[in-house]
N, C-alpha and C positions, 0 to 999 in steps of 0.2 A: 575345661582348660582354665588355669588361673589367670585372672585379669591383670593388666599392667599395674593397676593401682595396688592390688594386693602384693604383687612382687616388689613394688617400690616401698610399701610399708614394711615388708620383711627385711629389705636391705637397710632401711632407715633404722629399724629396731636392732639389727645386727651391728650396725656402726656404733650405736649408743652402748650396747653391751660390751663391745670391744674397747671402746673408750674408757668405760668404767673399770673393766678388768685390768687393762694396761695401767691405768692410773694407780690402782691399788697396789699392783705388783711392783711397778717401777718406783713409785713414791715410797713404798716400803723399803726398797733397796737403797734409795737415795737418802732418806731421812733416818732409816734404822740401821742398815748394815754398812754403808759406805765408810762411816767413821772408824769401823773396826777392821775394814778390809786392807789389803796391801795397797800401796800408793798407785800401782798400775791398775788394779781392779777398781779402786775408788774413782780414778780418773775416767775409766770407761763407764761406770755407773752414772757419774755426773753428766758425761756426754750423752748417754742414752736418755736420761731424764730431760735434758735440755732439748734434744732432738724431738722427743715425744711431745713435750709441752709447747714447742714452737711449730715445727713442721707438720707433725702428725695431727695435732689439734686443728691447725689451720686447714689442712686437707679435709678433715672430717667436717669442719664448719662449711666449707665450700660445697662438698658433695651433699651433705645433709640439707643445706639450704636449697640446692637445686632440686633434690627429691621432694622436699616439702612444698616448694612452689608448684611442682607437677601434681602433687597430691591434692592441694587445696584448690587447684584450678587457676584459670587465667581470667576469671570474671572480675568485674569492678568491685565485688564484695570481698575482695581480699587485698585491697590497695595498701592499707596500713601495715598489714602483716608482711607483705612483700618488701615494704620499705624497712621494716625491722630487720629482715634477713639480709638485705643489701648493706644495712648499717653494720651488722655483725661481721660480714665478710670484709668490709673496709677496715673495721676496727682490728680484726685479726691480722690482716695483711700489714697494718702499720705496727701494731704492738709486738707481734710474733715474728715478722719477717723483715720488713723494711728497716725499722728503727734498730733492731739488733745488728743487722748487717752494716748500716751506716755508722753506728756508734761502737761496733765491735764488742757488743755486750749481749750475751745470750740469756741473761736473766732480767731483762727489762720488764717482764711481766709482773715482777714484784712491785713495780712503780706505776702500774696502770690503774690503781684504785686509790682515790684520795683518802685523807684522814676523815673519820676515825677508823676506817676499815682495817688498816694495818699501820704499825709504827715502824716498819722497815726503813723508811727514809730517815726517821729520827735516829734509829739505831746506827745508820750509816754515818751520822754526824758525830757519833761518839767513838773516838779512836780505840777504846778498850773493849768495845762490844765484840761478841763473837762474829757477828755478821761483817763488821768492818775488818776484823783481823783475817777473815777468810776471803774477803773480796779484794783487799788492798794488793796482795801479791799478784792477782790476776788482772785487775782493772787499773791499778795505779791511781794517783791523784786526779789525773785527767779523766780517767774512766769513771771515777766516783763523782766528780763534778758533772760529767755528762749525764749520768744516771739521775742525779738530783735535779738538774735542769729539765730533763725529760719529765720527771715527776711534777715539777712546778707547772710545766706547760699543760700536762694532762689535767691537773687540778684546776687551772684557770679555765680550760675548755669546759670541764664539767660544771664548775661554779657559774660561769657566765652563761653557758648553754642552758643550764637548769633555770636560771632567772629569766631567760628568754622563752624557752620551749617547755619548761616543766620537767618533771621527773622522767618523762618519756625518753629524753636524750640518753641518759646514762642507763636506766634500767631496761630499756627496750631496744636500744640500738648500739650501745657501746660495751655493756658489762660482759666481760669474758670469764666471769666466775660462775654465775648461775643464770643470768638473763639469757645468754646465748643458747644454753641447753633447753631452757623452758620454751623458747620460741622455735628453734630449729627442729627440735625433736618432739614438739607438741603433739603431732598426730599419733605417736606411739607411746606416750607417757600416760599411765605407768606401764613399765615393761611387763609387770606381772599383775593380772587382774584387770578390772575395769576402772575407768576414770570416774571418781566419785567426788562430790563436793564435800569439803570439810564440814563437820557438824558444828553447830553453834558453840558447844563446849570446847571444841578444838580451836576455833577461832579466838575464843576468850584466852585460851592457853597461849596461843601465838601472840595475842595482844600483850600479855604479861611478859613473855619472852622478849618482845620488841624492846621494852624499856630496860629489862635486865641486861640484854646484850649491848644496848647503847651505853648504859652506865659502866659496864665492864670495859668497853672500848674507850670510853672517855677516861676511865681510870688509867689504862695503859698509856694513853696519849699524854695525859697530865704528868704521869710518873716520869716518862722519858724527857718531857720538856723541863721539869724541875731538875732532873739529873744534868741536863745540858746547861742549865742556868747555875749549876753549882750548889743547889739546895735540895738534894735528893731525899726522898722519904726513907729510903734505905739504899745502901751501896751495893747490895747483892743483885746486880743487874743480870747475872747469869741465870738466876732462878726465875726472874721476871721473864726473860727471853724464852726459857723452856716452857713456862706456863702458857705464854702467848702462843708458842708453836703448837703445843698440845691442844689448846683451844681451837686453833685453826684446823688442825688435822682431824679432830674428832667432832666437835659440835658444829663445824662449818662444812669442811670438805666431805667427810664421810656421811654426815647427816643429809647434806644436799643431795648426794648421790643415792642415798637410801630413799629419799623422797621420789627421785626419778624412777626408781625401780618399783616401788610399792604404793606410792601415794599420788602426789601431784608435782608438776614441774616447778611451780612457783613457791613451793613450801618454804625454802630458805628466805625468799623475798618478804615473807610475812614478818621476819624479825631481823633482817639485815640492818646493821647499825648505820651503814652509809645510806641505805634507802630511807631510813627514818629521818636522818638529817636532811636529805634531799626532799622529803615530803614537806618539811617546813619551808624550804626554799620554793617548792612548788606552789605553796599557798601564797607566798609573796608574788610569784609569777602569775597568779590568777589561774592556775591550772584547774580545769573542770571539763566535764562531759556535758555538752549542751544537749538538751532533750526536746527542744521545741522547733526543730527545723521543718517538721511536718506534723501529722497527727499520729500519735502512738496508737497502735492497734492492740496493745497488751498481749502480744504473742509470747513474751517471756524469753525470747532467744538471746537477748542481751545478758540476762542473768545466767543462763546456761553457758554462754561463751566467756564470761568474766573469770579469769584464773585466780582472782583475788576475792571471790565470793562477795562482791559488792551488790547491794540491791539497787539496780539501775531502773528496773521496771516501775517501781513505785514512784520514783522521781519523775520518770517519763510520763506517767499517768497525769501528774499535776503540772508538768512542763517545767519543773524546777531543775536547775543544774546539779549535777552530781559532783560534790566536793568531798573527797575522802582521802585520808592520808595513806590508805592502802593502795590506792590507784597507782599503777606503774606506767600508765599511758600506753599500753600495748595496742589499743585500738581494736581489739577483737570484737567488742560490743558494737563499735561503729561500723565495722565491716559486715557484721552479720545482720544488722537491722534491715528488714525487708522494705520499709517505707522511708529509709534514709532520714530519720528524725534525729539521729544522734550525730554528734561531732566533737572532736577533741579540740580544745581551745586554751590559749593563754592570752594575757593582755597583749603581748607582742605579736603573736600570730593573728589575733583579732585586728590589731592596728594595721598589719600588713594587708589583710584582706579588705580592709575598709579604705586604705589609701593607695595601694598599688594595684592597678588593674592590668 
């Protein structure tokens, strides 16, 4: 008879498959067919996409988190991972449910990722942009202002939070693009084949892509800022918008889901432009993995658990802190350490532990 854990793994895998398939189908209709459909059909497709992106996604996050908590168990060696899952549930309830209802805007998820990940907020400031022209009849000036205020609030939370708590805040508790899937569906990723660590050559390629995607994102950001300032590089903003949309749909959304299916959950995190920027802020915050809380026994479980292929074991052997721009602060290494010698720390969290008892 099949064990409860195997049944839960099957359900979790099925949820991720359904999420991916629905995303491809409905996103294809929304971004590819809706513009050519009749007004009535286009309206239904838009409603379907928004319902999927908000309500269905949130439901999957809640159910998936519950299943993963059951799968990884209730021991103290899963504390940080459980906090991650709770963070994603709260983030989804705010971004996809509560805020859209309060602000009467079902597309607030566009504004849940700070610059330079997307230039949508900048496009909304330009009255001639296609995004502004399509949004204004629905949202009005008040709705547009509310969306921009929401974006500013999110950006402040991420900026200040990262300076206090490191990259962990955004990448392992708030990110509703790739972070949530890599944590919630970690027990069943990849969906096809076995979980394998990226080879050194793959990590080198990711390292190059990190800077390429950062430069591309910075270019789009600067382009829209210059346009808003009245000194555009070129006035053909429609082409720029289309290129950016294609970049998002292909090299980000589709590739991220491909990684979930056949590679690793954190594949996109290796070259996420926002993650790269936050890694710099994480350094300012003093983000690190402490390795000398006890005596390392060199079991290597930390290296196996790390989704970003960071060599924690060698640092732990010498008692040196792990400071790496790839670290997303997920805490998997901390949870899995059998002798509890590892700990996630920033200057602020260290100050709290030393001054608040």
